[in-house]
C-alpha positions, -999 to 999 in steps of 0.1 A, spaced: 0 0 0 16 33 -11 27 54 18 14 87 4 -21 74 3 -18 61 38 -5 94 52 -32 115 36 -60 92 45 -48 89 80 -45 127 83 -80 131 70 -92 105 94 -76 125 122 -95 156 112 -128 136 109 -121 121 143 -117 155 159 -149 167 143 -168 135 151 -158 133 188 -165 170 195 -198 169 177 -210 137 194 -199 148 229 -213 183 226 -245 172 209 -252 150 238 -243 178 262 -264 204 244 -293 181 242 -291 178 280 -283 215 286 -308 239 301 -319 269 280 -340 301 280 -339 333 299 -326 341 333 -349 354 360 -340 384 380 -337 383 418 -374 390 423 -381 361 400 -356 338 417 -375 345 450 -404 325 435 -382 293 438 -388 294 475 -421 278 471 -410 252 445 -373 243 445 -353 258 474 -328 277 452 -331 309 472 -332 291 505 -304 279 527 -292 244 518 -316 216 528 -290 189 536 -262 200 559 -242 170 572 -228 161 605 -191 153 608 -200 117 602 -213 126 567 -249 119 575 -275 144 562 -296 161 589 -330 177 588 -340 205 564 -331 241 571 -358 267 565 -358 293 539 -350 327 554 -369 350 531 -359 386 535 -374 409 510 -347 426 489 -343 463 489 -357 483 460 -325 487 440 -293 468 437 -271 499 438 -284 509 472 -275 475 488 -242 469 470 -205 475 477 -178 475 451 -144 459 452 -115 468 428 -83 448 426 -57 445 399 -77 417 383 -113 423 394 -140 449 393 -163 430 417 -198 438 431 -210 423 463 -247 424 471 -253 431 508 -286 413 504 -272 379 511 -235 389 507 -234 373 473 -209 378 445 -233 391 418 -210 408 393 -174 401 383 -156 420 355 -122 405 346 -100 436 340 -73 418 321 -95 399 297 -112 420 269 -140 404 250 -123 413 218 -87 424 211 -99 455 192 -121 466 222 -97 465 252 -120 485 274 -149 460 271 -139 432 294 -154 398 301 -181 399 327 -183 365 343 -208 369 371 -239 390 365 -273 397 379 -282 429 361 -290 412 328 -321 388 331 -307 367 303 -275 358 321 -282 352 358 -249 339 373 -240 345 409 -221 328 438 -240 326 471 -224 318 504 -235 316 540 -241 295 571 -271 272 576 -283 256 608 -310 236 625 -346 239 614 -365 269 626 -334 290 635 -325 323 621 -292 319 603 -268 341 583 -275 326 549 -275 342 515 -309 359 520 -302 379 551 -290 415 550 -253 420 558 -237 453 567 -203 468 558 -184 497 572 -179 513 537 -194 510 503 -162 504 483 -129 487 487 -98 490 466 -65 471 466 -39 498 470 -6 498 451 19 477 470 -7 458 490 -8 420 485 -42 414 501 -75 431 505 -101 420 531 -137 429 528 -156 421 560 -194 419 563 -213 415 596 -246 401 607 -264 395 640 -296 378 649 -303 402 677 -300 375 703 -263 372 708 -252 354 676 -228 376 656 -211 365 623 -184 383 604 -180 370 568 -148 382 551 -139 380 515 -102 378 510 -87 391 477 -51 386 467 -31 405 442 -29 388 408 -52 360 419 -86 350 409 -91 328 440 -112 345 467 -111 333 503 -144 333 522 -140 331 560 -166 332 588 -159 342 624 -189 333 647 -194 346 682 -221 330 702 -229 353 731 -263 337 736 -273 313 763 -279 284 740 -256 264 717 -259 269 680 -255 243 652 -240 258 621 -226 246 588 -210 265 559 -223 262 524 -216 278 490 -235 276 458 -235 287 422 -268 298 408 -269 301 370 -292 304 341 -281 284 311 -290 283 274 -282 258 247 -253 268 226 -256 259 189 -225 242 178 -208 258 148 -180 244 126 -170 280 120 -167 288 157 -145 264 176 -154 280 209 -188 264 207 -172 230 211 -160 237 246 -181 221 273 -204 246 291 -221 235 323 -217 222 358 -189 198 368 -175 183 400 -143 166 412 -150 139 438 -115 136 451 -106 109 426 -120 118 392 -135 147 372 -171 145 360 -194 167 339 -229 169 352 -257 167 326 -285 192 326 -320 183 313 -348 208 312 -376 183 305 -364 156 330 -341 171 356 -317 146 371 -307 158 406 -272 149 417 -264 143 454 -232 129 470 -211 133 500 -175 142 489 -143 149 507 -114 169 491 -133 178 460 -147 208 443 -176 219 421 -176 244 392 -196 260 364 -175 258 332 -175 277 299 -150 283 272 -118 297 288 -135 307 321 -148 291 352 -164 297 386 -156 272 412 -162 264 449 -135 246 468 -147 234 503 -125 229 533 -101 200 528 -105 169 549 -142 174 557 -172 157 541 -194 181 521 -228 173 506 -227 181 469 -260 188 451 -271 197 417 -307 210 414 -323 219 381 -355 240 380 -367 250 346 -339 268 329 -318 275 360 -294 252 378 -280 254 413 -248 236 422 -239 237 459 -217 222 486 -228 220 523 -204 213 550 -207 193 583 -225 208 613 -205 223 640 -217 231 675 -209 266 688 -213 265 726 -226 295 745 -199 321 750 -177 303 724 -164 312 690 -160 292 658 -144 297 624 -154 284 589 -137 288 556 -138 279 519 -125 292 486 -141 303 454 -125 309 421 -139 333 395 -119 339 364 -99 325 335 -88 288 335 -52 297 343 -38 262 351 -12 274 376 -37 293 397 -63 266 394 -38 240 407 -29 262 436 -66 268 446 -79 233 449 -71 196 445 -68 190 407 -88 220 400 -68 224 368 -90 196 354 -115 223 349 -95 228 317 -111 198 300 -88 181 275 -111 151 272 -98 115 269 -63 126 258 -56 146 290 -27 122 296 -10 136 265 -25 171 265 -14 180 300 23 174 295 21 189 261 7 221 276 33 221 303 60 218 277 45 246 256 42 267 287 79 261 296 91 270 261 69 300 262 87 311 293 118 312 271 105 326 238 77 348 251 56 339 220 31 311 218 36 307 180 73 301 183 66 278 212 43 257 190 70 255 163 97 245 187 76 219 205 66 205 171 103 201 163 109 185 197 81 159 191 96 153 156 130 148 172 116 123 198 101 102 171 130 106 147 141 69 148 106 58 139 102 84 111 137 76 99 129 40 94 96 49 77 114 75 55 139 49 42 111 25 34 93 53 14 125 62 -4 131 26 -14 95 24 -27 101 55 -48 134 40 -62 116 8 -73 87 26 -88 96 17 -124 98 -20 -115 65 -18 -97 48 -4 -128 64 -31 -149 51 -58 -126 16 -42 -127 16 -42 -164 28 -78 -166 2 -92 -142 -26 -67 -147 -51 -95 -155 -40 -118 -126 -43 -103 -92 -30 -133 -74 3 -133 -93 5 -95 -91 3 -97 -53 30 -124 -51 53 -105 -74 49 -73 -54 56 -91 -22 87 -107 -37 99 -73 -47 93 -59 -12 111 -88 3 141 -85 -21 145 -48 -15 137 -50 22 107 -27 20 79 -26 45 49 -11 27 31 -4 60 61 12 77 51 47 64 18 47 82 34 44 117 45 80 121 11 92 110 -6 69 135 17 82 162 9 118 153 -29 114 155 -30 116 194 -6 146 193 -27 163 166 -59 159 186 -41 169 218 -28 201 202 -64 208 191 -77 206 226 -48 225 241 -53 253 217 -91 252 222 -91 250 260 -60 269 272 -69 304 281 -32 312 281 -34 312 243 -66 332 241 -59 362 219 -22 353 219 -4 368 188 22 351 167 35 375 141 24 397 112 -13 390 105 -18 362 130 -29 380 161 -48 352 178 -36 316 177 -68 303 193 -90 312 163 -88 307 125 -63 326 104 -82 357 93 -67 357 58 -64 319 55 -27 322 47 -15 295 70 -40 269 57 -29 278 21 7 274 31 -1 241 48 -19 229 17 10 238 -5 34 220 18 12 189 18 11 189 -20 50 192 -20 51 162 4 28 143 -19 51 149 -49 81 139 -29 67 106 -17 61 76 -39 29 80 -59 1 55 -59 5 30 -88 -31 33 -98 -35 65 -119 -70 71 -107 -59 69 -71 -30 92 -79 -54 118 -92 -76 115 -62 -46 119 -39 -36 151 -57 -69 166 -44 -63 156 -8 -42 186 1 -70 208 -12 -95 189 9 -73 192 40 -68 229 33 -105 236 31 -111 215 62 -85 231 84 -92 266 72 -116 271 101 -94 254 128 -74 275 153 -44 290 135 -21 276 162 -32 241 151 -26 248 114 8 262 124 16 229 141 6 209 111 24 232 87 56 230 108 53 192 110 48 189 73 78 211 64 100 192 88 88 159 72 96 172 38 131 182 48 137 149 65 123 128 36 143 148 10 175 141 29 166 104 32 159 102 -5 193 116 -12 210 90 10 191 61 -4 199 72 -40 236 74 -31 234 39 -16 217 26 -47 244 41 -70 271 25 -49 255 -9 -52 251 -5 -90 
C-alpha cells in the first residue's frame, strides 16, 4: 500500500475524528443542557415555594457525613434597588460587586480579559445579575437547624464602607461583612482578595454570646441560568463544554442538565470541588479539605444550582468558631487553578487525551517562558516531538525512499500481471522482500501523530493562556482561525509538495484522487485554530526536509550498489 495514500487518508481520518468526537460529545451535552432566559432576583425568590434555590441548603451534614433535617428558607425581601445595597471591590484583576442582600458575589468583571482584542475597554463579565438573560451568581453563608435564624445568602449583611480598593503595594484586600440575629449570635463574613489571583477566600468568624448552643454549617452555591449553545463548525469556541462539573477527590465529572427531565445529583464528597464551566473561564467552589461536604445539583426550569454544604459544628454559649472555603472566579489559568484546589486544573477539560495534552501544555508553557511567544513555542515543541520520534520516522522514510526508487519496476510488474491479481500480489511481495521494503512502515509515524494532533487541538481550544495570543504579522490570535487563510494555504502547498516527494500510488485514478487531498485538507483546516494549522504546517515542512534528505542518502546507496 503506497505510503502517500496512507498518510493523507490517516491525516483526513484524524480531522474527521476531531470533528466527530467533539460533535457527538457536545451534541449529547447540548441536548441535555438547560436553555431560556434568566430570572432576576425578584423572580428567583419564587423558587422558595418550588425548588429551594433561594433558600439555605436543605441537607447539611454532621461530621459523620450523615445528612440532617431540612433548614428553613430565610426569606428577607430585597431592597428596591441593587445599587443601594451593594458594595464595590476593585483589585488589579477584578471589578467586583458584592450584594449586601445575602452577601453574594453578583458581578465580576475580569479587568485583564477583553471580550475582543480590538475593544480593550470592554472586558469579560463572568458573574452578573443585572441582565435577566445571564443570571450567574455565587452565594455563600451558614445554615443551621430547622427553625433557627441563620446568616444565609438571603439575610441582609452590613459593611463599614461601600467600596474597597487594593492599594498599590498591597498584597491582600479583606472585605468584612457583619450580621447579627439580635439574640447574641454575631457572624463576620470576610472576602479575601489577593493581588494577581482569581481565587477568593471566604471566612466566617462566629461569636455565640447567647445562652444556647448553635448548630451551624457552611455552604456555597452557584446559581446560573443556562442556554443551549448551537455548535458551529465556523466557531471552535462552541465545542468547549459549558455546564456544571465536579471533582470527587478521585475523578472529574461533567454533570448533565436536562430541562424536561431534571436529574438531581447528590453525593457526600471529601477533598473535591464543584464548578460551572464555559470556554476559557470558570467559577468554582473549593470546600475545606478533609471534611465531608454534601454536593448537590438541582435543576428547575432553565436554572441550575450547584452547591456544597459542610458538616454541622456546635458553637457553645460564649464560644467562637471559624469556617472557611475558597471560590474561584476567572480564567482557566492552570497554575492558579492547581494552587486553589485539588486537581482544579481539570476544569481545563482536555477530554480523553488529557494524559498527552497536560504534559504537552506544560512543555509549551515552559518553552513560552523562554520565547515569550506562543507561536514560536508551537514551532519549537513540534520540532521537539519530531525529534523524539526521529528513529521511527527515519525507518519509515527509508522505506518510502526505497519504494520511490523501485517505482519503475513496480509499474512493470503491474503491467505484466494486470489480469492476474494473485500473481500480481505475489510478485509485489517478492519485490518488497528482495528490496527489504515494508509497505506499511510509512503509516506508523502518522498513527503516532494522531494523538498529538488531537491533543494540540484541545490544548489550543481550552487553554486560556493562548486566548488572543499573537504570533507575528497578520496572525494576532492563535486560538481562532487565520483571518486571511494564509496558514491553511501554506499548509496545503506543503502537503502537495510532500505528496510529490513521496512515492505516488501506482493506480492512476488513485494518484489523481490523492492530488486533491491537500485541497480537501486545506478547506477542512481553514476554520481550525491558526495555532493548530501552524503545528501541522511545521510538522509537514520538517517531514519534507527529512524525507528529501533520506531520498538523497538512499539514492547514493543505490548508485554504490550498482
